C-alpha positions as CSV (number, residue, x, y, z in Angstrom):
1,M,-64.2,-30.3,-112.3
2,N,-65.9,-27.1,-112.5
3,M,-64.6,-23.4,-112.5
4,K,-64.7,-23.2,-108.2
5,D,-62.5,-26.2,-108.3
6,I,-59.9,-24.4,-110.7
7,E,-60.0,-21.2,-108.8
8,R,-59.2,-23.1,-105.5
9,K,-56.2,-25.0,-107.3
10,L,-54.8,-21.7,-108.6
11,R,-55.1,-20.1,-105.1
12,H,-53.5,-23.2,-103.7
13,V,-50.6,-22.5,-106.3
14,G,-50.0,-18.6,-105.6
15,Y,-50.3,-19.3,-101.8
16,K,-46.8,-17.8,-101.1
17,Q,-48.2,-14.6,-103.1
18,A,-51.4,-14.5,-100.6
19,K,-49.0,-15.3,-97.6
20,L,-46.7,-12.4,-98.3
21,Y,-49.8,-9.9,-98.9
22,F,-51.0,-10.9,-95.4
23,F,-47.8,-10.3,-94.0
24,C,-47.5,-7.2,-95.5
25,N,-50.7,-6.0,-93.9
26,L,-50.2,-7.6,-90.6
27,I,-46.8,-5.5,-90.3
28,A,-48.1,-2.5,-91.4
29,L,-51.4,-2.5,-89.2
30,M,-49.5,-3.8,-86.1
31,I,-46.8,-1.0,-86.3
32,I,-49.8,1.7,-86.8
33,T,-52.0,0.3,-84.0
34,A,-48.9,0.3,-81.5
35,Y,-47.6,3.7,-82.3
36,I,-51.2,5.3,-82.5
37,L,-51.9,3.7,-78.8
38,L,-48.4,4.8,-77.4
39,M,-49.1,8.4,-79.1
40,K,-52.5,8.4,-77.4
41,S,-51.2,6.8,-73.9
42,P,-52.3,9.1,-70.7
43,T,-48.9,7.7,-69.7
44,I,-47.1,9.6,-72.8
45,L,-49.6,12.7,-72.8
46,T,-49.3,13.9,-69.2
47,I,-45.4,13.5,-69.4
48,L,-44.8,14.8,-72.4
49,P,-46.0,18.7,-72.3
50,E,-48.5,20.0,-74.9
51,G,-46.8,22.1,-77.9
52,G,-43.5,20.8,-76.4
53,D,-40.7,19.7,-79.0
54,S,-40.9,16.0,-77.7
55,R,-44.4,15.7,-78.7
56,R,-44.1,17.8,-81.8
57,Q,-41.1,15.6,-82.7
58,M,-43.2,12.1,-81.8
59,Y,-45.9,13.7,-84.1
60,M,-43.3,14.4,-86.9
61,I,-42.2,11.1,-87.0
62,F,-45.6,9.6,-86.7
63,A,-46.4,11.2,-90.0
64,L,-43.2,9.8,-91.6
65,T,-44.1,6.3,-90.5
66,L,-48.0,6.5,-91.5
67,F,-46.8,7.6,-94.7
68,G,-44.2,4.7,-95.1
69,C,-47.0,2.0,-94.2
70,V,-49.4,3.9,-96.7
71,V,-46.9,3.3,-99.6
72,F,-45.7,-0.1,-98.5
73,T,-49.6,-1.0,-98.1
74,I,-50.4,0.0,-101.8
75,Y,-46.9,-1.6,-102.8
76,S,-48.0,-5.0,-101.4
77,A,-51.4,-5.1,-103.0
78,S,-50.1,-4.1,-105.8
79,L,-47.5,-6.4,-106.0
80,F,-50.2,-9.8,-104.8
81,F,-52.5,-8.6,-108.0
82,R,-49.4,-8.7,-110.2
83,K,-49.4,-12.1,-109.5
84,K,-53.1,-12.7,-109.3
85,T,-53.5,-11.5,-112.7
86,R,-51.6,-14.8,-114.1
87,Q,-54.6,-17.0,-112.3
88,I,-57.3,-14.2,-113.7
89,G,-55.9,-14.7,-117.5
90,I,-55.8,-18.3,-116.9
91,L,-59.7,-18.4,-116.1
92,M,-60.4,-16.1,-118.3
93,A,-58.9,-18.1,-121.2
94,L,-60.9,-21.0,-120.0
95,G,-63.9,-19.1,-120.8
96,A,-64.9,-17.5,-117.4
97,S,-66.2,-14.0,-118.0
98,K,-65.3,-10.8,-115.5
99,K,-68.7,-11.4,-114.3
100,Q,-68.2,-14.6,-112.9
101,L,-64.6,-13.9,-111.8
102,I,-65.6,-10.7,-109.5
103,P,-67.3,-12.4,-106.9
104,G,-64.3,-14.7,-106.2
105,V,-61.9,-12.0,-106.3
106,F,-63.3,-9.6,-104.2
107,R,-64.1,-12.3,-102.1
108,E,-60.2,-13.7,-101.4
109,V,-59.2,-9.7,-101.4
110,L,-61.4,-8.9,-99.0
111,T,-60.7,-11.8,-96.6
112,L,-57.2,-11.3,-97.1
113,S,-57.4,-7.8,-96.2
114,S,-59.7,-7.7,-93.6
115,L,-58.3,-10.6,-91.6
116,S,-54.9,-9.5,-91.8
117,S,-55.7,-6.1,-91.2
118,L,-57.5,-7.2,-88.0
119,A,-54.5,-9.3,-86.8
120,G,-52.3,-6.6,-87.2
121,M,-54.7,-4.4,-85.0
122,L,-54.6,-6.9,-82.4
123,A,-51.0,-7.7,-82.6
124,G,-50.6,-4.1,-81.7
125,I,-51.7,-4.2,-78.4
126,P,-49.1,-7.1,-76.9
127,L,-46.6,-5.3,-79.0
128,I,-46.5,-2.1,-77.2
129,Y,-47.3,-4.1,-73.8
130,F,-44.0,-6.4,-74.5
131,L,-41.7,-3.8,-75.5
132,W,-42.8,-1.3,-72.6
133,N,-42.7,-3.8,-70.1
134,S,-39.4,-5.3,-71.3
135,F,-37.8,-1.5,-70.9
136,Q,-39.9,-1.2,-67.1
137,L,-37.8,-4.1,-65.8
138,L,-34.5,-1.8,-66.6
139,V,-36.4,1.4,-64.2
140,E,-38.3,1.8,-61.1
141,S,-40.7,4.5,-61.7
142,S,-44.2,5.1,-61.0
143,E,-44.5,7.0,-64.1
144,M,-43.9,4.1,-66.1
145,T,-47.0,2.2,-65.7
146,L,-48.6,1.9,-68.9
147,H,-52.1,3.1,-69.6
148,L,-53.6,2.8,-73.1
149,D,-56.7,4.6,-74.2
150,Y,-58.4,1.9,-76.6
151,T,-60.6,4.8,-78.1
152,A,-57.5,5.3,-80.2
153,L,-58.3,2.2,-81.9
154,F,-60.5,4.3,-84.3
155,L,-57.7,5.4,-86.1
156,S,-56.4,2.2,-86.8
157,G,-59.7,1.5,-87.8
158,L,-59.6,4.4,-90.7
159,F,-56.5,2.5,-91.8
160,I,-58.0,-0.6,-91.7
161,L,-60.8,0.9,-94.3
162,L,-58.2,2.5,-96.2
163,V,-56.4,-1.0,-96.8
164,I,-59.6,-2.6,-98.0
165,V,-60.5,0.3,-100.1
166,I,-57.1,0.3,-101.6
167,S,-56.9,-3.7,-102.3
168,C,-60.8,-3.3,-104.0
169,F,-59.6,-0.2,-105.9
170,T,-56.4,-2.5,-107.1
171,A,-58.3,-5.4,-107.9
172,N,-60.7,-3.6,-110.1
173,Y,-58.0,-1.9,-111.8
174,Y,-56.7,-5.4,-112.9
175,L,-60.0,-7.2,-113.6
176,S,-60.8,-4.3,-116.4
177,R,-58.1,-5.7,-118.3
178,T,-59.1,-7.0,-121.6
179,N,-56.0,-8.3,-123.5
180,I,-55.8,-12.3,-121.9
181,I,-52.2,-12.3,-123.1
182,D,-51.2,-9.3,-121.4
183,V,-53.0,-10.3,-118.5
184,I,-51.3,-13.4,-118.1
185,Q,-47.8,-12.0,-118.8
186,E,-48.4,-8.9,-116.4
187,E,-46.0,-10.6,-113.5
188,H,-43.1,-10.8,-116.1
189,R,-43.6,-7.1,-117.2
190,N,-41.1,-4.3,-116.1
191,E,-41.4,-1.2,-114.8
192,P,-38.3,0.6,-116.0
193,V,-38.1,4.3,-114.6
194,K,-37.3,7.3,-116.8
195,K,-33.4,7.4,-117.4
196,L,-32.0,10.9,-116.5
197,G,-28.2,11.6,-116.7
198,K,-25.8,11.0,-114.1
199,W,-26.1,15.0,-112.8
200,C,-29.4,13.7,-111.1
201,G,-27.3,12.4,-108.2
202,P,-25.4,15.3,-107.2
203,L,-28.4,17.5,-107.9
204,G,-30.2,15.6,-105.3
205,L,-27.6,15.9,-102.6
206,L,-27.9,19.5,-103.5
207,L,-31.5,19.5,-103.1
208,I,-31.3,17.4,-99.4
209,L,-29.1,20.1,-98.4
210,I,-31.3,23.3,-99.7
211,G,-34.6,21.8,-98.4
212,A,-33.3,20.8,-95.0
213,I,-32.0,24.4,-94.4
214,L,-35.0,26.0,-96.0
215,G,-37.3,23.9,-94.1
216,Y,-35.4,24.7,-90.7
217,S,-35.7,28.5,-91.4
218,A,-38.7,29.2,-92.5
219,P,-40.4,29.2,-89.7
220,E,-37.9,31.8,-88.2
221,I,-38.2,33.8,-91.3
222,W,-41.8,33.7,-91.5
223,L,-41.9,35.0,-87.5
224,N,-39.5,37.8,-88.6
225,I,-41.2,39.1,-91.8
226,F,-44.8,38.4,-91.1
227,H,-44.8,38.9,-87.4
228,R,-47.6,36.0,-87.6
229,Y,-46.7,32.4,-86.0
230,P,-46.7,30.2,-89.3
231,S,-48.9,27.5,-90.2
232,A,-48.5,23.9,-91.5
233,F,-48.1,25.6,-95.1
234,V,-44.2,26.4,-94.3
235,N,-43.6,22.5,-94.0
236,I,-43.7,22.8,-97.9
237,F,-40.3,24.3,-97.9
238,Y,-39.1,20.6,-97.1
239,A,-40.2,19.5,-100.1
240,P,-37.1,19.8,-101.9
241,V,-35.8,17.0,-99.3
242,F,-37.8,14.7,-101.1
243,V,-37.1,15.5,-104.4
244,G,-33.6,15.0,-103.6
245,L,-34.1,12.0,-102.0
246,Y,-36.0,11.0,-105.1
247,L,-33.1,12.0,-107.1
248,V,-30.3,9.8,-105.3
249,M,-32.9,6.9,-105.2
250,L,-33.2,7.1,-109.1
251,H,-29.2,7.5,-109.4
252,T,-28.5,4.5,-107.1
253,V,-30.9,2.7,-109.8
254,V,-29.9,3.6,-113.0
255,H,-26.7,4.6,-112.7
256,G,-25.0,3.0,-109.0
257,W,-22.6,4.8,-107.6
258,H,-19.7,3.0,-108.6
259,F,-18.6,3.2,-112.5
260,D,-15.7,1.0,-113.6
261,R,-14.4,2.4,-116.9
262,K,-12.2,-0.1,-117.7
263,N,-14.9,-3.0,-117.2
264,P,-18.3,-0.9,-117.9
265,Y,-20.1,-4.6,-118.1
266,H,-19.2,-5.3,-114.6
267,N,-22.5,-6.3,-112.3
268,I,-24.7,-5.5,-115.6
269,I,-27.1,-8.5,-114.8
270,S,-27.7,-7.2,-111.2
271,R,-27.7,-3.4,-112.5
272,S,-29.8,-4.2,-115.3
273,M,-32.5,-6.4,-113.1
274,M,-32.6,-3.0,-110.8
275,K,-33.3,-0.9,-113.6
276,F,-35.9,-3.0,-115.3
277,Q,-38.1,-2.9,-112.0
278,G,-36.9,0.6,-111.6
279,K,-40.2,2.2,-110.6
280,Q,-40.8,-0.4,-107.5
281,T,-37.2,-0.3,-106.5
282,V,-37.1,3.6,-106.0
283,N,-40.3,3.9,-104.4
284,N,-38.9,1.1,-101.9
285,L,-35.8,3.1,-101.2
286,L,-37.4,6.0,-100.8
287,V,-39.9,5.1,-98.1
288,S,-37.1,2.9,-96.6
289,T,-34.9,5.9,-96.5
290,V,-37.3,8.2,-94.6
291,L,-38.2,5.6,-92.0
292,I,-34.9,5.1,-91.0
293,A,-34.1,8.9,-91.5
294,G,-37.4,9.3,-88.7
295,A,-35.7,6.1,-86.3
296,C,-32.3,8.4,-86.4
297,F,-34.1,11.2,-85.2
298,A,-35.9,9.4,-82.8
299,I,-33.2,7.9,-81.3
300,F,-30.5,10.5,-81.4
301,Y,-33.0,12.1,-78.5
302,I,-31.3,9.4,-76.0
303,P,-27.6,9.9,-76.4
304,M,-28.1,13.6,-76.9
305,L,-29.8,13.8,-73.3
306,A,-28.1,11.4,-71.8
307,T,-24.5,12.8,-73.0
308,G,-25.6,16.6,-72.0
309,Q,-26.5,15.3,-68.5
310,L,-23.5,13.6,-67.8
311,V,-21.0,16.5,-69.3
312,S,-23.2,18.8,-67.6
313,V,-23.0,17.1,-64.3
314,S,-19.4,16.2,-64.2
315,G,-18.6,20.0,-64.5
316,W,-20.2,21.2,-61.3
317,E,-17.7,22.8,-59.1
318,F,-19.3,21.1,-55.8
319,D,-21.2,17.7,-55.3
320,Y,-24.4,19.5,-53.6
321,M,-26.2,22.5,-54.3
322,Y,-29.5,23.9,-53.1
323,D,-31.4,27.3,-52.6
324,Y,-34.6,28.3,-51.1
325,R,-36.5,31.3,-50.1
326,L,-36.0,32.8,-47.1
327,D,-39.6,32.5,-45.9
328,Q,-39.0,28.8,-45.8
329,T,-37.5,26.3,-43.3
330,V,-34.9,24.0,-44.5
331,P,-32.7,21.6,-42.8
332,S,-29.9,23.3,-41.0
333,Q,-26.1,22.4,-41.8
334,T,-26.3,20.3,-38.4
335,E,-28.9,18.6,-39.6
336,I,-27.8,17.6,-42.6
337,E,-24.4,16.8,-41.4
338,K,-26.4,14.4,-38.7
339,L,-28.2,12.8,-41.7
340,A,-25.0,12.3,-43.5
341,A,-23.4,10.9,-40.3
342,S,-26.4,7.9,-40.5
343,H,-25.1,7.1,-43.9
344,N,-20.8,6.9,-42.7
345,L,-20.5,10.3,-44.6
346,K,-18.7,13.3,-43.9
347,L,-19.1,16.6,-45.3
348,K,-16.9,19.7,-45.9
349,D,-16.3,23.0,-48.0
350,W,-19.1,24.5,-46.8
351,K,-20.3,27.6,-48.8
352,E,-23.3,30.0,-48.5
353,I,-24.4,33.1,-50.4
354,P,-27.4,35.1,-50.3
355,Y,-29.2,36.3,-53.3
356,I,-32.6,38.7,-54.5
357,T,-34.8,37.9,-57.0
358,L,-35.7,41.2,-58.8
359,A,-37.8,41.9,-61.9
360,Q,-36.0,42.4,-65.0
361,D,-37.7,44.7,-68.0
362,G,-37.8,43.8,-72.2
363,E,-39.7,43.1,-74.9
364,T,-42.8,40.8,-74.7
365,Q,-44.6,39.2,-77.2
366,V,-48.4,40.3,-77.6
367,E,-50.5,38.0,-79.4
368,E,-53.5,39.7,-81.7
369,E,-57.1,37.4,-82.5
370,D,-55.9,36.9,-86.2
371,Q,-52.8,34.8,-84.6
372,S,-49.9,37.5,-85.5
373,F,-48.3,39.4,-82.8
374,H,-46.2,42.3,-81.9
375,Y,-43.7,43.6,-79.4
376,E,-44.1,45.9,-76.3
377,Y,-41.7,47.1,-73.9
378,Q,-42.6,45.8,-70.4
379,Q,-41.2,47.1,-67.0
380,L,-41.9,44.1,-65.0
381,L,-41.2,41.0,-67.4
382,E,-39.6,38.8,-66.1
383,E,-37.9,37.6,-62.4
384,T,-34.2,37.0,-62.2
385,K,-31.7,36.4,-59.5
386,Y,-29.1,38.5,-57.9
387,V,-25.7,38.0,-56.1
388,S,-23.3,40.5,-54.9
389,E,-20.0,40.8,-56.4
390,T,-18.4,39.9,-52.9
391,A,-20.8,36.8,-52.5
392,F,-19.9,35.9,-55.6
393,N,-16.0,36.0,-55.3
394,Q,-15.9,34.1,-52.0
395,L,-17.8,31.1,-53.2
396,T,-15.7,31.0,-56.3
397,G,-12.6,32.5,-55.6
398,Q,-12.2,34.5,-58.2
399,T,-11.6,38.6,-57.8
400,L,-14.4,40.1,-60.1
401,D,-14.8,43.8,-59.7
402,I,-18.4,44.7,-61.0
403,L,-18.3,48.6,-61.6
404,S,-21.4,50.2,-60.3
405,G,-24.4,50.6,-62.5
406,T,-23.2,47.7,-64.5
407,F,-24.0,43.8,-64.1
408,R,-22.7,40.2,-65.6
409,L,-24.4,37.3,-66.1
410,I,-23.2,33.9,-64.6
411,T,-23.4,30.9,-66.9
412,D,-21.1,27.9,-67.7
413,K,-18.3,27.4,-69.9
414,D,-20.2,26.4,-72.4
415,D,-22.9,29.0,-72.2
416,N,-25.8,27.2,-71.5
417,A,-27.3,30.1,-69.9
418,A,-27.8,31.4,-73.5
419,M,-31.7,30.4,-74.2
420,Y,-32.9,32.0,-70.8
421,A,-30.9,35.3,-70.0
422,K,-31.2,38.5,-71.2
423,R,-27.7,40.2,-72.2
424,S,-28.5,43.9,-72.8
425,D,-28.9,47.2,-70.7
426,S,-32.0,46.5,-68.0
427,V,-34.1,48.4,-65.6
428,L,-34.2,46.3,-62.4
429,T,-37.4,46.5,-60.1
430,N,-37.4,46.0,-56.4
431,M,-41.0,44.0,-56.5
432,N,-41.9,45.3,-52.8
433,T,-41.0,49.0,-53.0
434,R,-41.1,49.4,-56.7
435,K,-37.8,50.9,-56.5
436,T,-35.6,51.0,-59.7
437,L,-32.1,50.4,-61.1
438,S,-30.5,50.8,-64.4
439,V,-27.8,48.8,-65.1
440,T,-25.5,48.2,-68.4
441,Y,-24.3,45.0,-69.5
442,E,-20.7,43.9,-68.9
443,G,-20.5,40.3,-70.2
444,L,-20.1,36.8,-68.4
445,A,-19.0,35.5,-64.9
446,Y,-18.5,31.4,-65.0
447,F,-19.7,29.4,-62.3
448,S,-21.9,26.3,-63.6
449,M,-24.1,25.4,-60.5
450,L,-25.5,29.1,-60.9
451,T,-26.5,28.1,-64.5
452,G,-30.3,27.5,-65.0
453,K,-33.8,28.2,-66.0
454,V,-34.0,31.0,-63.9
455,P,-30.8,33.2,-64.6
456,Y,-28.1,34.5,-62.1
457,Y,-26.7,37.8,-62.5
458,I,-23.9,39.7,-60.0
459,L,-24.2,43.2,-59.1
460,D,-21.9,45.7,-57.5
461,D,-22.2,45.8,-53.7
462,K,-23.2,49.0,-53.5
463,D,-26.4,48.5,-55.7
464,Y,-27.1,45.0,-54.6
465,A,-27.7,46.8,-51.0
466,E,-29.3,49.5,-52.3
467,I,-31.8,47.9,-54.5
468,S,-32.3,44.8,-51.9
469,Q,-34.1,47.4,-49.5
470,G,-37.4,46.5,-48.6
471,L,-37.5,42.9,-50.1
472,S,-39.9,40.7,-48.2
473,S,-38.5,37.3,-47.5
474,D,-40.2,35.4,-50.2
475,W,-38.2,37.7,-52.4
476,M,-35.2,36.9,-51.0
477,G,-33.0,33.3,-50.8
478,S,-30.0,31.7,-49.9
479,A,-28.0,29.3,-52.0
480,H,-25.9,26.4,-50.2
481,F,-22.6,24.2,-51.3
482,F,-20.6,21.0,-49.9
483,N,-19.0,18.4,-51.2
484,A,-18.7,15.1,-49.8
485,D,-15.3,13.9,-48.0
486,G,-14.6,11.2,-49.5
487,E,-16.5,8.5,-51.9
488,D,-20.3,9.9,-52.2
489,I,-23.2,7.6,-51.0
490,Y,-26.4,7.8,-53.0
491,A,-28.7,7.0,-50.0
492,F,-28.0,10.0,-48.2
493,A,-28.3,12.3,-51.3
494,D,-31.8,10.4,-52.1
495,E,-32.8,10.9,-48.2
496,F,-31.7,14.3,-48.1
497,F,-33.9,15.0,-51.2
498,H,-36.8,13.7,-50.1
499,T,-36.4,15.7,-46.7
500,F,-35.8,18.7,-48.4
501,V,-38.6,19.0,-50.9
502,K,-40.9,18.1,-47.7
503,S,-39.5,21.3,-45.4
504,F,-40.9,23.7,-48.4
505,G,-44.8,24.9,-48.2
506,P,-47.3,24.9,-51.0
507,E,-46.4,28.7,-51.7
508,C,-43.2,27.0,-53.4
509,E,-45.1,24.3,-55.3
510,Y,-44.6,25.7,-58.8
511,P,-41.9,25.0,-61.6
512,A,-39.2,27.1,-62.8
513,Y,-40.8,28.9,-65.7
514,Y,-43.7,30.3,-63.5
515,D,-42.8,33.6,-63.5
516,R,-44.1,35.5,-60.6
517,V,-43.1,38.8,-61.7
518,N,-45.1,38.2,-64.9
519,K,-48.4,37.0,-62.8
520,I,-48.2,39.9,-61.0
521,A,-47.9,42.2,-64.0
522,A,-50.9,40.7,-65.9
523,N,-53.0,40.8,-62.5
524,E,-52.2,44.5,-62.2
525,H,-53.7,44.8,-65.8
526,G,-56.3,42.9,-65.0
527,E,-55.9,40.0,-66.8
528,I,-55.4,36.4,-65.4
529,Y,-51.6,34.9,-65.8
530,W,-51.6,32.3,-68.3
531,G,-49.8,30.1,-65.4
532,D,-52.8,30.0,-63.1
533,T,-54.8,28.3,-65.7
534,D,-52.5,26.1,-67.7
535,D,-51.9,22.5,-66.4
536,M,-48.3,22.7,-67.6
537,T,-47.6,24.7,-64.3
538,K,-49.2,22.1,-61.9
539,I,-46.7,19.9,-60.1
540,S,-46.8,18.6,-56.3
541,L,-44.5,18.5,-53.4
542,S,-46.1,15.2,-52.8
543,M,-45.0,13.6,-55.8
544,P,-40.9,14.7,-55.9
545,D,-40.0,11.4,-58.0
546,T,-42.0,12.5,-60.9
547,S,-40.1,13.8,-64.1
548,D,-41.7,16.8,-64.1
549,F,-41.0,17.7,-60.8
550,R,-37.1,16.6,-61.1
551,A,-37.0,18.4,-64.4
552,Y,-39.0,21.8,-64.0
553,W,-39.2,22.4,-59.8
554,A,-38.1,26.0,-59.3
555,F,-35.8,24.7,-56.2
556,M,-34.9,21.5,-57.4
557,P,-31.1,21.0,-56.1
558,K,-28.3,19.9,-57.9
559,F,-27.0,16.7,-56.0
560,R,-24.4,14.9,-58.2
561,S,-25.1,11.7,-57.0
562,L,-28.8,11.6,-57.2
563,N,-28.5,13.0,-60.9
564,M,-26.4,10.5,-61.7
565,N,-28.2,7.5,-60.6
566,D,-31.8,8.7,-61.0
567,F,-31.4,9.6,-64.8
568,M,-33.0,6.5,-65.8
569,N,-36.1,6.9,-63.6
570,T,-36.4,10.5,-64.0
571,F,-36.5,10.3,-67.7
572,A,-37.8,6.9,-68.2
573,V,-41.0,7.9,-70.3
574,Y,-39.3,10.4,-72.8
575,L,-36.4,7.3,-73.0
576,M,-39.1,4.8,-73.6
577,T,-41.3,6.8,-76.1
578,F,-38.4,7.5,-78.0
579,L,-36.9,3.9,-78.2
580,F,-40.1,2.5,-79.0
581,I,-40.5,4.9,-82.2
582,F,-37.1,3.7,-83.1
583,I,-38.0,0.6,-82.8
584,V,-41.3,1.0,-84.5
585,C,-39.1,2.7,-88.1
586,V,-36.3,0.5,-87.9
587,T,-39.0,-2.6,-88.2
588,T,-41.1,-1.1,-90.7
589,A,-37.7,-0.3,-92.9
590,C,-36.3,-3.9,-92.3
591,V,-39.8,-5.4,-93.4
592,I,-40.1,-3.3,-96.4
593,C,-36.5,-3.8,-97.5
594,Y,-37.1,-7.7,-96.8
595,T,-39.9,-7.6,-99.1
596,R,-38.6,-5.6,-101.7
597,C,-36.1,-8.7,-101.5
598,Q,-38.6,-11.6,-101.7
599,T,-40.0,-9.4,-105.1
600,I,-36.6,-9.7,-106.7
601,A,-36.5,-13.3,-106.1
602,I,-39.8,-13.9,-107.1
603,N,-39.9,-11.9,-110.1
604,N,-36.5,-12.9,-111.4
605,R,-36.6,-16.6,-110.6
606,Y,-36.4,-17.3,-114.3
607,I,-33.4,-15.4,-114.5
608,F,-31.6,-17.3,-112.3
609,D,-32.6,-20.6,-113.8
610,D,-31.5,-19.4,-116.9
611,L,-27.8,-18.6,-115.5
612,K,-27.6,-21.9,-114.2
613,R,-28.3,-23.3,-117.8
614,L,-25.8,-21.1,-119.1
615,G,-23.2,-22.5,-117.2
616,A,-23.0,-19.7,-114.4
617,S,-21.4,-21.1,-111.1
618,P,-23.5,-20.9,-108.0
619,A,-20.8,-18.2,-106.4
620,F,-21.5,-16.1,-109.2
621,S,-25.4,-16.5,-109.1
622,N,-24.8,-15.8,-105.0
623,R,-23.2,-12.9,-105.7
624,E,-25.5,-11.5,-108.0
625,V,-28.3,-12.0,-105.0
626,R,-25.9,-10.7,-102.7
627,I,-25.3,-7.2,-104.7
628,Q,-29.1,-6.7,-105.0
629,C,-29.7,-7.3,-101.6
630,K,-27.1,-5.1,-100.5
631,R,-28.5,-2.2,-102.5
632,V,-32.0,-2.5,-101.2
633,Y,-30.4,-2.4,-97.6
634,H,-27.0,-0.4,-97.9
635,T,-28.7,2.6,-99.9
636,P,-31.6,3.6,-97.6
637,A,-29.2,3.2,-94.4
638,V,-26.4,5.1,-95.6
639,V,-28.7,8.1,-97.0
640,G,-30.9,8.3,-93.8
641,M,-28.5,8.3,-91.6
642,T,-25.8,10.6,-92.9
643,M,-29.2,12.7,-94.0
644,M,-30.2,13.0,-90.2
645,F,-26.9,13.0,-88.6
646,L,-26.2,16.1,-90.8
647,L,-29.4,17.5,-89.8
648,Y,-28.6,17.0,-85.9
649,F,-25.4,19.0,-86.3
650,M,-27.1,21.5,-88.3
651,I,-29.8,22.2,-85.7
652,M,-27.1,21.8,-82.7
653,Y,-25.4,24.8,-84.4
654,A,-28.4,26.6,-85.6
655,N,-29.6,26.6,-82.0
656,D,-26.9,29.2,-80.5
657,G,-24.6,29.3,-83.5
658,R,-21.6,27.1,-81.9
659,I,-21.2,23.4,-81.0
660,S,-20.6,23.3,-77.5
661,I,-18.6,20.5,-75.8
662,P,-21.7,18.7,-74.5
663,E,-23.5,18.8,-78.2
664,L,-20.0,17.4,-79.4
665,A,-19.8,14.5,-77.5
666,G,-23.6,13.8,-77.8
667,M,-23.2,13.8,-81.7
668,A,-20.1,11.4,-80.9
669,A,-22.5,9.3,-79.2
670,C,-25.0,9.6,-81.9
671,A,-22.1,8.3,-84.5
672,F,-21.6,5.3,-82.5
673,V,-25.3,4.5,-82.6
674,L,-25.2,4.8,-86.1
675,V,-22.7,2.2,-85.9
676,L,-25.0,-0.2,-83.9
677,I,-28.0,0.5,-86.4
678,M,-25.8,-0.3,-89.3
679,L,-24.9,-3.4,-87.8
680,L,-28.2,-4.2,-86.9
681,I,-29.2,-3.7,-90.3
682,Y,-26.4,-5.8,-91.5
683,L,-27.7,-8.7,-89.6
684,V,-30.9,-8.8,-91.3
685,Y,-29.3,-8.3,-94.5
686,R,-27.3,-11.6,-94.0
687,K,-30.3,-13.2,-93.1
688,T,-32.4,-11.8,-95.9
689,V,-29.7,-13.0,-98.2
690,T,-29.8,-16.5,-97.0
691,I,-33.5,-16.8,-97.4
692,M,-33.2,-15.6,-100.9
693,R,-30.2,-18.1,-101.7
694,R,-32.7,-20.7,-100.2
695,E,-35.6,-19.9,-102.5
696,L,-33.9,-19.6,-105.8
697,N,-32.2,-23.1,-104.9
698,L,-29.1,-21.4,-105.0
699,I,-28.3,-23.4,-101.4
């Protein structure tokens, strides 16, 4: 038998470690490739607006996933070579020189790393197609057709290169060892962490809270102090979160969170096993926690959006509401009733109010070339809509008395107009005659169906009549309301919606955030309005079923049955994107936890064998296995989910200084989702325990 035969036999003995290393790399590359293809997909980039919160959230979670996969790859390479060193030590003891060992070791490393990485990259393509198409079976939307940009695989190639470099570097590190006995015993060498006092756990929780508050508040503080857009540098204020997480994981490994004073040696075996491999355990728990937190951040988007939509729509005063400019010809009441009759539906409670669109003044943000900005007063700042007090009272049945020279903002009971509307004294301008009216802000009026991206206000009848004189039809409008007499019919709402859209001309082909007043002001200053050059303002009347059109069209009607039934189709791409991100993050976290439990079983097999020889019952050994696995799965799940739930709650409160009813309902839905996630992780934990017991011959 020559040296190559011995190497072959030793590799065969260690095939389990090679298989685990192959599996880890494959999973990491599959997850990263699928995420990159999703992130660079034209389907996603078309729907998620550039610079919007949704796209930033997707990128942020990708950074967390990438961080987790990199750490996971480093860990799997280190674990593989810790086992490989025994084979290297045996060959060195038989007289093999390092020069003789280098070709075989690097050949095996390069083969395993390359094949597993390529297999993972190729597996990422069917993974994204499978998950996406599975969800597509539930919705009917042309926007759900998945288009992939395969040039994004270049980024996966960079990750493959990183995996190979890490594996070669790790191989070289272990080959540089000189003491044969140390090399042979490397796999049994412990890696305890520095033992800190029990204060590290509470301090870690405090640092997590401080870091979350600082990180979230830093951009706004930066804006207010320096009047400059914050750079990526401000994210450093989130650093205390990661320090706190490390301390919490360290406390979990070293001390645990339950201490029995009457029986201090309770669970001493399981606690000692975790402490003796503390560095590996802490790193794994930290990465898993970050990934689970990222998964929760992604999945919370769905219940918050769905619950907010449900609560908002259920609070509407009428089943139907639509508005239009007076220069447009839309279906009349008679035509609408005739269309409803074709669906065996009767309509009732018809209401109609006129409105006018005026310019409102205010402070605008002017950007400098060095990314700083300052504020300037602008009389023609934005367009807003106004109704007279009589029209509002006739619509709502209220008896508001708006004094001359004052105005009120119309909002819903949760005050969702807060983010769009100005709440201070204003100067209003007629865009045709340029006549102005100075008004004093007097508070709020409530009617949810007149709450939108372009705010509605109420004026005194005399002020309304005075400022509206000379307005052309494109600056005047009419809003209509009615109910279904009996049970509403979706087919009517859908047909009426498409008929309504077709009645508009191309001059109304713009989103709600396209501001005509701002455009006129920019053109009068010799500037080009950003909305005339930006793709974000391009929507088409010929595509009324797209999510952009349904979410942003300036004259999008409010039909209760349409909004309730078409929610999935309208937001399908958003929902699928964040559901996919959730699946990726949770899968990666579970794989890391599973790998860690496998490591515990492999590294501590001799401990369980010794326990058996000392007379420990199978029930005792099984209990120790469950305790080990429970800490690996339980701690990241509880910390990650709790941290993200509290962070989300803080964000909801910080937005406007309160928690509205829709937000409260959304957080309750998020809590229910957390229960489902915990159940999923528990099932994976139970399966892992069964596999470990089988490998340790405890079954």
